C-alpha positions in Angstrom: -5.4 5.5 -7.2 -4.3 3.8 -10.4 -4.7 0.1 -10.7 -0.9 -0.5 -10.8 -0.6 1.5 -7.5 -3.3 -0.6 -5.9 -1.6 -3.8 -7.0 1.7 -2.5 -5.6 0.0 -1.5 -2.3 -1.6 -5.0 -2.0 1.7 -6.7 -2.7 3.5 -4.5 -0.2 0.9 -5.4 2.5 1.1 -9.1 1.6 4.9 -9.0 1.9 4.8 -7.2 5.3 2.1 -9.6 6.6 4.2 -12.6 5.5 7.3 -11.2 7.1 5.5 -10.5 10.4 4.0 -14.0 10.4 7.5 -15.5 10.0 8.9 -13.3 12.8 6.0 -14.2 15.1 6.5 -17.9 14.5 10.2 -17.6 15.0 9.8 -15.7 18.3 7.6 -18.5 19.6 10.1 -21.2 18.8 13.3 -19.2 19.7 11.8 -18.2 23.1 11.1 -21.9 23.9 14.1 -23.7 22.4 16.7 -21.1 21.6 18.4 -20.7 18.3 20.1 -24.2 18.3 16.9 -26.0 19.2 14.7 -24.3 16.6 14.1 -25.7 13.1 13.5 -23.5 10.2 11.1 -26.1 8.8 9.0 -25.8 12.0 9.0 -22.0 11.8 8.0 -22.1 8.1 5.2 -24.5 8.9 3.9 -22.4 11.8 4.1 -19.2 9.6 2.3 -21.1 6.8 5.0 -20.5 4.2 7.4 -22.7 2.4 11.0 -23.0 3.7 12.2 -21.5 0.4 9.9 -18.6 0.9 11.1 -18.1 4.4 14.7 -18.1 3.2 13.8 -15.4 0.6 13.0 -13.0 3.5 15.7 -14.3 5.9 18.7 -16.0 4.2 19.7 -18.0 7.3 18.5 -19.1 10.8 21.0 -16.6 12.3 19.6 -13.8 10.1 16.1 -14.6 11.3 17.2 -14.8 14.9 18.9 -11.4 14.7 15.9 -9.9 13.0 13.7 -11.2 15.9 16.0 -9.8 18.5 16.1 -6.4 16.8 12.3 -6.3 16.7 12.3 -7.1 20.5 14.8 -4.3 21.1 12.5 -1.8 19.2 9.5 -2.8 21.5 11.6 -3.0 24.7 13.2 0.3 24.2 10.2 2.3 23.1 9.4 3.4 26.7 13.0 4.6 27.2 12.9 6.6 23.9 9.9 8.4 25.3 11.9 10.1 28.1 12.6 13.7 27.3 14.1 16.7 29.2 10.9 18.7 29.1 8.9 16.2 31.1 8.3 16.4 34.8 10.8 13.8 36.1 8.7 11.9 38.6 5.7 11.7 36.2 8.1 10.5 33.4 9.5 7.8 35.6 6.0 6.7 36.7 4.9 6.5 33.0 8.1 4.6 32.1 7.4 2.0 34.8 3.8 1.5 33.6 4.9 1.2 30.0 7.7 -1.3 30.8 5.2 -3.4 32.7 2.8 -3.3 29.8 5.7 -4.6 27.6 6.3 -7.4 30.1 2.6 -8.2 30.1 2.0 -8.0 26.4 5.3 -9.5 25.1 6.5 -12.1 27.6 8.0 -14.3 25.0 10.1 -11.4 23.6 11.4 -10.5 27.1 12.3 -14.2 27.8 14.2 -14.5 24.5 16.1 -11.3 25.1 17.0 -12.5 28.6 18.2 -15.8 27.2 20.4 -14.0 24.7 21.9 -11.9 27.4 22.6 -15.0 29.6 24.4 -16.6 26.6 26.7 -13.6 26.2 24.7 -12.0 23.4 27.0 -13.6 20.7 24.8 -12.4 17.8 23.7 -9.0 19.3 26.9 -7.6 20.7 27.3 -5.0 17.9 23.8 -3.8 18.5 24.2 -3.6 22.2 27.5 -1.7 22.0 26.2 0.6 19.3 22.6 1.8 19.2 21.6 0.5 22.6 24.5 2.1 24.4 24.0 5.3 22.6 20.3 5.4 23.6 21.0 4.5 27.2 23.8 7.1 27.4 21.4 9.7 25.9 18.6 9.0 28.4 21.1 8.8 31.3 22.1 12.3 30.3 18.4 13.4 30.6 18.3 11.9 34.1 21.6 13.6 35.0 20.2 17.0 33.9 17.1 16.5 36.1 19.5 15.7 39.0 21.6 18.8 38.3 18.5 20.9 38.2 17.5 19.7 41.6 14.5 17.8 40.4 15.7 14.3 41.4 17.9 12.9 44.2 21.5 12.4 43.4 21.6 8.8 42.0 23.7 7.3 39.3 21.5 7.4 36.1 22.7 4.1 34.7 22.0 2.3 37.9 18.5 3.8 38.0 17.9 2.5 34.4 19.2 -0.9 35.3 17.0 -1.1 38.4 14.0 -0.1 36.3 14.7 -2.8 33.8 15.2 -5.4 36.4 12.1 -4.7 38.4 9.7 -4.5 35.4 11.1 -7.3 33.3 11.1 -9.7 36.3 7.4 -10.2 35.8 8.0 -11.6 32.3 11.3 -13.4 32.7 10.3 -15.0 35.9 6.5 -15.2 35.3 6.4 -18.9 36.3 8.0 -18.0 39.7 5.7 -15.0 40.2 2.6 -17.1 39.4 3.8 -20.0 41.7 4.2 -17.6 44.6 1.2 -15.2 44.1 -1.1 -17.3 42.0 -1.4 -14.3 39.7 0.2 -12.9 36.5 0.2 -9.5 34.9 -2.7 -10.5 32.7 -4.8 -10.1 35.9 -5.7 -6.4 35.8 -5.8 -6.1 39.5 -2.4 -7.7 40.0 -1.0 -5.6 37.1 -2.2 -2.3 38.7 -0.9 -3.5 42.1 2.6 -4.2 40.6 2.6 -0.8 38.8 1.6 1.1 42.0 4.1 -0.7 44.3 7.0 -0.4 41.9 6.2 3.3 41.2 6.0 4.1 44.9 9.3 2.3 45.8 11.3 3.8 42.9 9.8 7.3 43.2 10.5 7.4 47.0 14.1 6.5 46.3 14.6 9.3 43.7 12.4 12.0 45.1 14.1 15.1 46.5 13.4 15.0 50.3 10.9 17.6 51.4 9.6 17.9 47.8 
């Protein structure tokens, strides 16, 4: 590799690392204090960059907030994107439940911030929700509909199944304080995590399984 290419690669990596540091710091503050209670000065300090440097990457607090939310959507929707027609439906749903609980376990701040945005009416994310999110959900609802039409799943409304899957899995992140107060455990406890996966899988699968199958 030529020296100029090496310099360019190092610069690209440094830029990406700085951008990720800003996003990580912003997520921490936004998830605790919301957009209005978060200061860009505090985010810059936590990310170890100047405020001027932060504004080079994200020209406003609103732009940074939307960038954080879009990153959350990418992580949150990855398990849904993995659903495909050629999978065995019950195995696919089991895998989806595990993956979504892993997201709740590994990205609790992200899940809480997304929940907060939804409760506030998603003022800065409505376009994304009505556009790419709706398109993806409609596409995967079509996959579930085909499984139903092929006699592989019980006749349920696909969108309601997806909403139920979201609600049950994200509960463990969005209401982690309540879960811990009641059970004394969180998803970071491997035994409790596996217990949650097993129970949610069994309850959902028994509701969508073809009787006698």
